[in-house]
TORKOL-4160 file (C-alpha; in steps of 0.2 Angstrom, whole numbers, padded with zeros to 4 digits, m for minus):
369
<pt num="1" X="0370" Y="0683" Z="0060"/>
<pt num="2" X="0354" Y="0679" Z="0072"/>
<pt num="3" X="0348" Y="0676" Z="0087"/>
<pt num="4" X="0342" Y="0657" Z="0089"/>
<pt num="5" X="0336" Y="0656" Z="0107"/>
<pt num="6" X="0334" Y="0663" Z="0123"/>
<pt num="7" X="0333" Y="0655" Z="0140"/>
<pt num="8" X="0329" Y="0663" Z="0158"/>
<pt num="9" X="0336" Y="0653" Z="0174"/>
<pt num="10" X="0332" Y="0659" Z="0194"/>
<pt num="11" X="0344" Y="0657" Z="0208"/>
<pt num="12" X="0338" Y="0659" Z="0225"/>
<pt num="13" X="0353" Y="0666" Z="0235"/>
<pt num="14" X="0357" Y="0675" Z="0252"/>
<pt num="15" X="0355" Y="0692" Z="0251"/>
<pt num="16" X="0355" Y="0703" Z="0265"/>
<pt num="17" X="0346" Y="0719" Z="0261"/>
<pt num="18" X="0343" Y="0735" Z="0269"/>
<pt num="19" X="0328" Y="0741" Z="0281"/>
<pt num="20" X="0320" Y="0757" Z="0271"/>
<pt num="21" X="0306" Y="0767" Z="0271"/>
<pt num="22" X="0296" Y="0753" Z="0262"/>
<pt num="23" X="0298" Y="0741" Z="0275"/>
<pt num="24" X="0311" Y="0728" Z="0283"/>
<pt num="25" X="0325" Y="0721" Z="0275"/>
<pt num="26" X="0326" Y="0702" Z="0267"/>
<pt num="27" X="0338" Y="0688" Z="0267"/>
<pt num="28" X="0336" Y="0677" Z="0253"/>
<pt num="29" X="0330" Y="0685" Z="0235"/>
<pt num="30" X="0326" Y="0677" Z="0219"/>
<pt num="31" X="0340" Y="0682" Z="0205"/>
<pt num="32" X="0335" Y="0680" Z="0186"/>
<pt num="33" X="0348" Y="0677" Z="0174"/>
<pt num="34" X="0346" Y="0675" Z="0155"/>
<pt num="35" X="0357" Y="0667" Z="0140"/>
<pt num="36" X="0356" Y="0673" Z="0122"/>
<pt num="37" X="0363" Y="0663" Z="0110"/>
<pt num="38" X="0367" Y="0666" Z="0091"/>
<pt num="39" X="0369" Y="0654" Z="0075"/>
<pt num="40" X="0388" Y="0655" Z="0078"/>
<pt num="41" X="0386" Y="0646" Z="0094"/>
<pt num="42" X="0391" Y="0662" Z="0104"/>
<pt num="43" X="0381" Y="0664" Z="0120"/>
<pt num="44" X="0378" Y="0681" Z="0130"/>
<pt num="45" X="0372" Y="0683" Z="0149"/>
<pt num="46" X="0364" Y="0694" Z="0159"/>
<pt num="47" X="0356" Y="0698" Z="0176"/>
<pt num="48" X="0340" Y="0708" Z="0178"/>
<pt num="49" X="0337" Y="0701" Z="0196"/>
<pt num="50" X="0321" Y="0712" Z="0202"/>
<pt num="51" X="0315" Y="0725" Z="0216"/>
<pt num="52" X="0297" Y="0721" Z="0214"/>
<pt num="53" X="0292" Y="0740" Z="0223"/>
<pt num="54" X="0303" Y="0749" Z="0209"/>
<pt num="55" X="0297" Y="0737" Z="0194"/>
<pt num="56" X="0281" Y="0729" Z="0198"/>
<pt num="57" X="0291" Y="0712" Z="0192"/>
<pt num="58" X="0294" Y="0697" Z="0202"/>
<pt num="59" X="0307" Y="0682" Z="0196"/>
<pt num="60" X="0294" Y="0669" Z="0191"/>
<pt num="61" X="0283" Y="0682" Z="0181"/>
<pt num="62" X="0300" Y="0688" Z="0173"/>
<pt num="63" X="0305" Y="0671" Z="0169"/>
<pt num="64" X="0288" Y="0666" Z="0160"/>
<pt num="65" X="0289" Y="0685" Z="0150"/>
<pt num="66" X="0307" Y="0682" Z="0145"/>
<pt num="67" X="0304" Y="0664" Z="0138"/>
<pt num="68" X="0286" Y="0666" Z="0130"/>
<pt num="69" X="0286" Y="0683" Z="0126"/>
<pt num="70" X="0301" Y="0692" Z="0123"/>
<pt num="71" X="0313" Y="0677" Z="0119"/>
<pt num="72" X="0302" Y="0673" Z="0104"/>
<pt num="73" X="0302" Y="0693" Z="0099"/>
<pt num="74" X="0321" Y="0693" Z="0099"/>
<pt num="75" X="0324" Y="0676" Z="0088"/>
<pt num="76" X="0330" Y="0680" Z="0071"/>
<pt num="77" X="0336" Y="0697" Z="0077"/>
<pt num="78" X="0354" Y="0701" Z="0072"/>
<pt num="79" X="0362" Y="0702" Z="0090"/>
<pt num="80" X="0373" Y="0717" Z="0084"/>
<pt num="81" X="0357" Y="0727" Z="0080"/>
<pt num="82" X="0353" Y="0731" Z="0098"/>
<pt num="83" X="0341" Y="0745" Z="0094"/>
<pt num="84" X="0330" Y="0734" Z="0083"/>
<pt num="85" X="0330" Y="0723" Z="0098"/>
<pt num="86" X="0325" Y="0736" Z="0111"/>
<pt num="87" X="0311" Y="0740" Z="0098"/>
<pt num="88" X="0306" Y="0722" Z="0096"/>
<pt num="89" X="0304" Y="0721" Z="0116"/>
<pt num="90" X="0296" Y="0737" Z="0118"/>
<pt num="91" X="0282" Y="0731" Z="0104"/>
<pt num="92" X="0280" Y="0713" Z="0111"/>
<pt num="93" X="0277" Y="0721" Z="0130"/>
<pt num="94" X="0276" Y="0738" Z="0138"/>
<pt num="95" X="0284" Y="0741" Z="0153"/>
<pt num="96" X="0293" Y="0725" Z="0160"/>
<pt num="97" X="0311" Y="0734" Z="0163"/>
<pt num="98" X="0319" Y="0723" Z="0173"/>
<pt num="99" X="0316" Y="0709" Z="0162"/>
<pt num="100" X="0321" Y="0719" Z="0148"/>
<pt num="101" X="0337" Y="0726" Z="0156"/>
<pt num="102" X="0343" Y="0707" Z="0157"/>
<pt num="103" X="0340" Y="0705" Z="0139"/>
<pt num="104" X="0348" Y="0719" Z="0133"/>
<pt num="105" X="0363" Y="0718" Z="0145"/>
<pt num="106" X="0365" Y="0700" Z="0138"/>
<pt num="107" X="0366" Y="0706" Z="0121"/>
<pt num="108" X="0380" Y="0719" Z="0126"/>
<pt num="109" X="0388" Y="0703" Z="0133"/>
<pt num="110" X="0384" Y="0692" Z="0118"/>
<pt num="111" X="0390" Y="0708" Z="0106"/>
<pt num="112" X="0407" Y="0710" Z="0115"/>
<pt num="113" X="0411" Y="0691" Z="0116"/>
<pt num="114" X="0409" Y="0690" Z="0096"/>
<pt num="115" X="0420" Y="0704" Z="0093"/>
<pt num="116" X="0433" Y="0700" Z="0107"/>
<pt num="117" X="0429" Y="0718" Z="0116"/>
<pt num="118" X="0423" Y="0723" Z="0133"/>
<pt num="119" X="0405" Y="0728" Z="0133"/>
<pt num="120" X="0411" Y="0746" Z="0136"/>
<pt num="121" X="0418" Y="0748" Z="0121"/>
<pt num="122" X="0401" Y="0749" Z="0113"/>
<pt num="123" X="0395" Y="0760" Z="0126"/>
<pt num="124" X="0408" Y="0774" Z="0122"/>
<pt num="125" X="0424" Y="0765" Z="0130"/>
<pt num="126" X="0433" Y="0768" Z="0146"/>
<pt num="127" X="0437" Y="0782" Z="0155"/>
<pt num="128" X="0444" Y="0774" Z="0168"/>
<pt num="129" X="0449" Y="0757" Z="0175"/>
<pt num="130" X="0443" Y="0758" Z="0192"/>
<pt num="131" X="0426" Y="0765" Z="0199"/>
<pt num="132" X="0424" Y="0771" Z="0216"/>
<pt num="133" X="0411" Y="0763" Z="0226"/>
<pt num="134" X="0400" Y="0769" Z="0242"/>
<pt num="135" X="0391" Y="0758" Z="0255"/>
<pt num="136" X="0374" Y="0761" Z="0262"/>
<pt num="137" X="0366" Y="0760" Z="0279"/>
<pt num="138" X="0348" Y="0755" Z="0280"/>
<pt num="139" X="0335" Y="0763" Z="0294"/>
<pt num="140" X="0343" Y="0755" Z="0310"/>
<pt num="141" X="0346" Y="0762" Z="0329"/>
<pt num="142" X="0360" Y="0775" Z="0329"/>
<pt num="143" X="0375" Y="0765" Z="0337"/>
<pt num="144" X="0370" Y="0751" Z="0323"/>
<pt num="145" X="0373" Y="0764" Z="0310"/>
<pt num="146" X="0389" Y="0773" Z="0318"/>
<pt num="147" X="0396" Y="0756" Z="0319"/>
<pt num="148" X="0392" Y="0750" Z="0300"/>
<pt num="149" X="0400" Y="0766" Z="0296"/>
<pt num="150" X="0415" Y="0764" Z="0305"/>
<pt num="151" X="0417" Y="0746" Z="0297"/>
<pt num="152" X="0416" Y="0753" Z="0280"/>
<pt num="153" X="0428" Y="0767" Z="0283"/>
<pt num="154" X="0440" Y="0752" Z="0288"/>
<pt num="155" X="0437" Y="0745" Z="0269"/>
<pt num="156" X="0443" Y="0761" Z="0261"/>
<pt num="157" X="0425" Y="0766" Z="0260"/>
<pt num="158" X="0423" Y="0787" Z="0261"/>
<pt num="159" X="0406" Y="0788" Z="0254"/>
<pt num="160" X="0389" Y="0781" Z="0264"/>
<pt num="161" X="0372" Y="0782" Z="0260"/>
<pt num="162" X="0360" Y="0783" Z="0274"/>
<pt num="163" X="0341" Y="0776" Z="0271"/>
<pt num="164" X="0329" Y="0789" Z="0280"/>
<pt num="165" X="0311" Y="0794" Z="0278"/>
<pt num="166" X="0302" Y="0783" Z="0293"/>
<pt num="167" X="0307" Y="0796" Z="0308"/>
<pt num="168" X="0312" Y="0813" Z="0304"/>
<pt num="169" X="0319" Y="0816" Z="0321"/>
<pt num="170" X="0330" Y="0801" Z="0320"/>
<pt num="171" X="0336" Y="0805" Z="0304"/>
<pt num="172" X="0341" Y="0822" Z="0308"/>
<pt num="173" X="0349" Y="0817" Z="0323"/>
<pt num="174" X="0359" Y="0804" Z="0316"/>
<pt num="175" X="0364" Y="0815" Z="0301"/>
<pt num="176" X="0371" Y="0828" Z="0312"/>
<pt num="177" X="0380" Y="0814" Z="0323"/>
<pt num="178" X="0389" Y="0809" Z="0308"/>
<pt num="179" X="0395" Y="0824" Z="0303"/>
<pt num="180" X="0401" Y="0828" Z="0320"/>
<pt num="181" X="0411" Y="0811" Z="0321"/>
<pt num="182" X="0418" Y="0812" Z="0301"/>
<pt num="183" X="0421" Y="0830" Z="0300"/>
<pt num="184" X="0428" Y="0831" Z="0282"/>
<pt num="185" X="0432" Y="0815" Z="0276"/>
<pt num="186" X="0415" Y="0805" Z="0274"/>
<pt num="187" X="0404" Y="0809" Z="0259"/>
<pt num="188" X="0386" Y="0807" Z="0266"/>
<pt num="189" X="0373" Y="0805" Z="0253"/>
<pt num="190" X="0354" Y="0801" Z="0261"/>
<pt num="191" X="0341" Y="0793" Z="0252"/>
<pt num="192" X="0322" Y="0794" Z="0257"/>
<pt num="193" X="0314" Y="0782" Z="0246"/>
<pt num="194" X="0300" Y="0795" Z="0242"/>
<pt num="195" X="0296" Y="0794" Z="0261"/>
<pt num="196" X="0293" Y="0813" Z="0265"/>
<pt num="197" X="0279" Y="0825" Z="0262"/>
<pt num="198" X="0285" Y="0842" Z="0257"/>
<pt num="199" X="0285" Y="0850" Z="0273"/>
<pt num="200" X="0296" Y="0836" Z="0280"/>
<pt num="201" X="0307" Y="0836" Z="0267"/>
<pt num="202" X="0311" Y="0855" Z="0270"/>
<pt num="203" X="0311" Y="0853" Z="0288"/>
<pt num="204" X="0325" Y="0841" Z="0286"/>
<pt num="205" X="0335" Y="0849" Z="0273"/>
<pt num="206" X="0334" Y="0865" Z="0284"/>
<pt num="207" X="0339" Y="0855" Z="0300"/>
<pt num="208" X="0354" Y="0847" Z="0291"/>
<pt num="209" X="0360" Y="0864" Z="0281"/>
<pt num="210" X="0376" Y="0864" Z="0287"/>
<pt num="211" X="0381" Y="0845" Z="0287"/>
<pt num="212" X="0386" Y="0846" Z="0269"/>
<pt num="213" X="0376" Y="0832" Z="0261"/>
<pt num="214" X="0383" Y="0825" Z="0244"/>
<pt num="215" X="0365" Y="0825" Z="0241"/>
<pt num="216" X="0347" Y="0819" Z="0247"/>
<pt num="217" X="0339" Y="0806" Z="0234"/>
<pt num="218" X="0321" Y="0804" Z="0231"/>
<pt num="219" X="0312" Y="0814" Z="0246"/>
<pt num="220" X="0296" Y="0816" Z="0238"/>
<pt num="221" X="0285" Y="0804" Z="0228"/>
<pt num="222" X="0290" Y="0802" Z="0210"/>
<pt num="223" X="0277" Y="0811" Z="0203"/>
<pt num="224" X="0280" Y="0828" Z="0212"/>
<pt num="225" X="0293" Y="0835" Z="0200"/>
<pt num="226" X="0288" Y="0853" Z="0204"/>
<pt num="227" X="0291" Y="0846" Z="0223"/>
<pt num="228" X="0307" Y="0842" Z="0220"/>
<pt num="229" X="0311" Y="0858" Z="0210"/>
<pt num="230" X="0306" Y="0869" Z="0225"/>
<pt num="231" X="0318" Y="0859" Z="0236"/>
<pt num="232" X="0332" Y="0860" Z="0227"/>
<pt num="233" X="0332" Y="0880" Z="0231"/>
<pt num="234" X="0336" Y="0875" Z="0249"/>
<pt num="235" X="0354" Y="0873" Z="0243"/>
<pt num="236" X="0357" Y="0853" Z="0245"/>
<pt num="237" X="0359" Y="0844" Z="0228"/>
<pt num="238" X="0344" Y="0833" Z="0224"/>
<pt num="239" X="0343" Y="0816" Z="0215"/>
<pt num="240" X="0330" Y="0807" Z="0208"/>
<pt num="241" X="0327" Y="0788" Z="0208"/>
<pt num="242" X="0309" Y="0784" Z="0209"/>
<pt num="243" X="0306" Y="0798" Z="0198"/>
<pt num="244" X="0317" Y="0791" Z="0184"/>
<pt num="245" X="0310" Y="0777" Z="0174"/>
<pt num="246" X="0314" Y="0781" Z="0155"/>
<pt num="247" X="0322" Y="0793" Z="0144"/>
<pt num="248" X="0305" Y="0802" Z="0143"/>
<pt num="249" X="0308" Y="0806" Z="0163"/>
<pt num="250" X="0324" Y="0810" Z="0162"/>
<pt num="251" X="0320" Y="0824" Z="0148"/>
<pt num="252" X="0306" Y="0829" Z="0159"/>
<pt num="253" X="0317" Y="0831" Z="0175"/>
<pt num="254" X="0328" Y="0841" Z="0165"/>
<pt num="255" X="0316" Y="0853" Z="0158"/>
<pt num="256" X="0306" Y="0855" Z="0176"/>
<pt num="257" X="0325" Y="0858" Z="0183"/>
<pt num="258" X="0320" Y="0845" Z="0196"/>
<pt num="259" X="0335" Y="0838" Z="0200"/>
<pt num="260" X="0356" Y="0838" Z="0202"/>
<pt num="261" X="0357" Y="0820" Z="0201"/>
<pt num="262" X="0350" Y="0806" Z="0191"/>
<pt num="263" X="0352" Y="0787" Z="0198"/>
<pt num="264" X="0355" Y="0775" Z="0186"/>
<pt num="265" X="0346" Y="0759" Z="0189"/>
<pt num="266" X="0347" Y="0746" Z="0174"/>
<pt num="267" X="0332" Y="0736" Z="0181"/>
<pt num="268" X="0321" Y="0753" Z="0178"/>
<pt num="269" X="0328" Y="0760" Z="0161"/>
<pt num="270" X="0328" Y="0743" Z="0153"/>
<pt num="271" X="0346" Y="0739" Z="0151"/>
<pt num="272" X="0362" Y="0746" Z="0145"/>
<pt num="273" X="0355" Y="0753" Z="0128"/>
<pt num="274" X="0342" Y="0765" Z="0135"/>
<pt num="275" X="0353" Y="0769" Z="0150"/>
<pt num="276" X="0367" Y="0776" Z="0140"/>
<pt num="277" X="0354" Y="0787" Z="0131"/>
<pt num="278" X="0349" Y="0794" Z="0148"/>
<pt num="279" X="0367" Y="0796" Z="0152"/>
<pt num="280" X="0369" Y="0806" Z="0137"/>
<pt num="281" X="0355" Y="0818" Z="0141"/>
<pt num="282" X="0363" Y="0821" Z="0158"/>
<pt num="283" X="0380" Y="0824" Z="0151"/>
<pt num="284" X="0371" Y="0838" Z="0139"/>
<pt num="285" X="0362" Y="0843" Z="0154"/>
<pt num="286" X="0375" Y="0844" Z="0167"/>
<pt num="287" X="0367" Y="0832" Z="0178"/>
<pt num="288" X="0378" Y="0820" Z="0188"/>
<pt num="289" X="0374" Y="0801" Z="0187"/>
<pt num="290" X="0377" Y="0786" Z="0199"/>
<pt num="291" X="0376" Y="0769" Z="0195"/>
<pt num="292" X="0365" Y="0759" Z="0209"/>
<pt num="293" X="0366" Y="0741" Z="0209"/>
<pt num="294" X="0365" Y="0735" Z="0226"/>
<pt num="295" X="0356" Y="0718" Z="0226"/>
<pt num="296" X="0364" Y="0709" Z="0210"/>
<pt num="297" X="0379" Y="0698" Z="0208"/>
<pt num="298" X="0395" Y="0701" Z="0199"/>
<pt num="299" X="0385" Y="0699" Z="0183"/>
<pt num="300" X="0374" Y="0713" Z="0185"/>
<pt num="301" X="0388" Y="0724" Z="0194"/>
<pt num="302" X="0398" Y="0722" Z="0178"/>
<pt num="303" X="0387" Y="0729" Z="0168"/>
<pt num="304" X="0385" Y="0745" Z="0180"/>
<pt num="305" X="0404" Y="0746" Z="0180"/>
<pt num="306" X="0405" Y="0746" Z="0161"/>
<pt num="307" X="0392" Y="0760" Z="0159"/>
<pt num="308" X="0400" Y="0770" Z="0174"/>
<pt num="309" X="0417" Y="0770" Z="0165"/>
<pt num="310" X="0411" Y="0776" Z="0150"/>
<pt num="311" X="0404" Y="0794" Z="0155"/>
<pt num="312" X="0413" Y="0808" Z="0164"/>
<pt num="313" X="0395" Y="0810" Z="0170"/>
<pt num="314" X="0397" Y="0798" Z="0182"/>
<pt num="315" X="0406" Y="0810" Z="0196"/>
<pt num="316" X="0400" Y="0802" Z="0211"/>
<pt num="317" X="0405" Y="0784" Z="0220"/>
<pt num="318" X="0393" Y="0770" Z="0214"/>
<pt num="319" X="0382" Y="0759" Z="0224"/>
<pt num="320" X="0386" Y="0742" Z="0220"/>
<pt num="321" X="0382" Y="0731" Z="0235"/>
<pt num="322" X="0397" Y="0736" Z="0245"/>
<pt num="323" X="0395" Y="0736" Z="0263"/>
<pt num="324" X="0376" Y="0729" Z="0260"/>
<pt num="325" X="0376" Y="0713" Z="0250"/>
<pt num="326" X="0389" Y="0701" Z="0247"/>
<pt num="327" X="0377" Y="0689" Z="0236"/>
<pt num="328" X="0387" Y="0678" Z="0224"/>
<pt num="329" X="0382" Y="0665" Z="0211"/>
<pt num="330" X="0394" Y="0650" Z="0217"/>
<pt num="331" X="0406" Y="0647" Z="0202"/>
<pt num="332" X="0404" Y="0663" Z="0193"/>
<pt num="333" X="0419" Y="0676" Z="0193"/>
<pt num="334" X="0419" Y="0690" Z="0207"/>
<pt num="335" X="0421" Y="0711" Z="0203"/>
<pt num="336" X="0438" Y="0715" Z="0214"/>
<pt num="337" X="0435" Y="0727" Z="0226"/>
<pt num="338" X="0450" Y="0736" Z="0235"/>
<pt num="339" X="0451" Y="0751" Z="0245"/>
<pt num="340" X="0434" Y="0758" Z="0239"/>
<pt num="341" X="0436" Y="0756" Z="0222"/>
<pt num="342" X="0430" Y="0742" Z="0210"/>
<pt num="343" X="0440" Y="0735" Z="0195"/>
<pt num="344" X="0431" Y="0735" Z="0178"/>
<pt num="345" X="0432" Y="0718" Z="0171"/>
<pt num="346" X="0444" Y="0718" Z="0156"/>
<pt num="347" X="0437" Y="0702" Z="0148"/>
<pt num="348" X="0425" Y="0701" Z="0131"/>
<pt num="349" X="0408" Y="0706" Z="0134"/>
<pt num="350" X="0402" Y="0709" Z="0152"/>
<pt num="351" X="0419" Y="0701" Z="0158"/>
<pt num="352" X="0410" Y="0688" Z="0170"/>
<pt num="353" X="0411" Y="0670" Z="0167"/>
<pt num="354" X="0395" Y="0660" Z="0172"/>
<pt num="355" X="0395" Y="0642" Z="0182"/>
<pt num="356" X="0397" Y="0628" Z="0170"/>
<pt num="357" X="0382" Y="0619" Z="0165"/>
<pt num="358" X="0370" Y="0634" Z="0172"/>
<pt num="359" X="0363" Y="0639" Z="0155"/>
<pt num="360" X="0365" Y="0620" Z="0147"/>
<pt num="361" X="0349" Y="0620" Z="0136"/>
<pt num="362" X="0356" Y="0638" Z="0128"/>
<pt num="363" X="0373" Y="0631" Z="0124"/>
<pt num="364" X="0366" Y="0614" Z="0118"/>
<pt num="365" X="0355" Y="0624" Z="0106"/>
<pt num="366" X="0370" Y="0635" Z="0100"/>
<pt num="367" X="0379" Y="0621" Z="0095"/>
<pt num="368" X="0366" Y="0611" Z="0087"/>
<pt num="369" X="0363" Y="0628" Z="0075"/>
């Protein structure tokens, strides 16, 4: 058994995003999909659609790197040997985590299809068949924020994340108003995207101390682990996103007692294989995990659902595009979301069928071998 071909495709999709402390939202994004074929005609699919301000990757560059560097590094490897595939990618080129995530997730899809099992079976199995999901609201005026929260509430979404970090007074005012309007039912989390300095974050946490935030995500720059640890002393749980790009970061954050929550983004961690190692460390350290994939299609979302279903560390609602982006690749399967819960796909591999002919080159190569 061996990998015989790797193909990447880019699709430009309507994909509304959130305004954050990084800047304004966009309405169209390039999504990267890969197909990996083995010598028996099986094909696995993966998605690693980039967030350039996180991974430093853009779609066109990803396609070149996948087809010219990472693809050749994988050809000849047994698709069941995912650790060997991971090491081959690391040797071929450092970083490029979103590109690696697409490929590693495609191998999990291929592995599941070969065995007739879901990808989750190789991640530890399923603790649940449904994963609770939360919504998110960008940096908007107060009335827009309130309207969007009410719309999410009507969909059965009881956890909402608010983007903050551009205007401290506005941030405090909105969090307080939301808690007043939703005294107990709504789980509120906030994400500064590293937009605060320490004194600003301290002021924010003191001002909203009685608002019962589920957690504050990445209030400080990613490197400031000591600052994060100090903020934990104010009583609100702290989550790491921009501080967490791999297993060594996870270990360092645990040792520094810097955070209470790991934000798990597959495009930062290089895919399901390494992400499951980070989650295992979180399990041992008593740290909660949150699966976040707000701007991917159902293929990328499915990988997150299988991971979130595999571990008790995922104690909080996942963020998988609900109320943010309804991006969809025409002809592919959709993930079912009802009353605030996403159904974990049950089919082989990731459980998401791709449009017919989308990867015609890879499918033809697989048949030829």
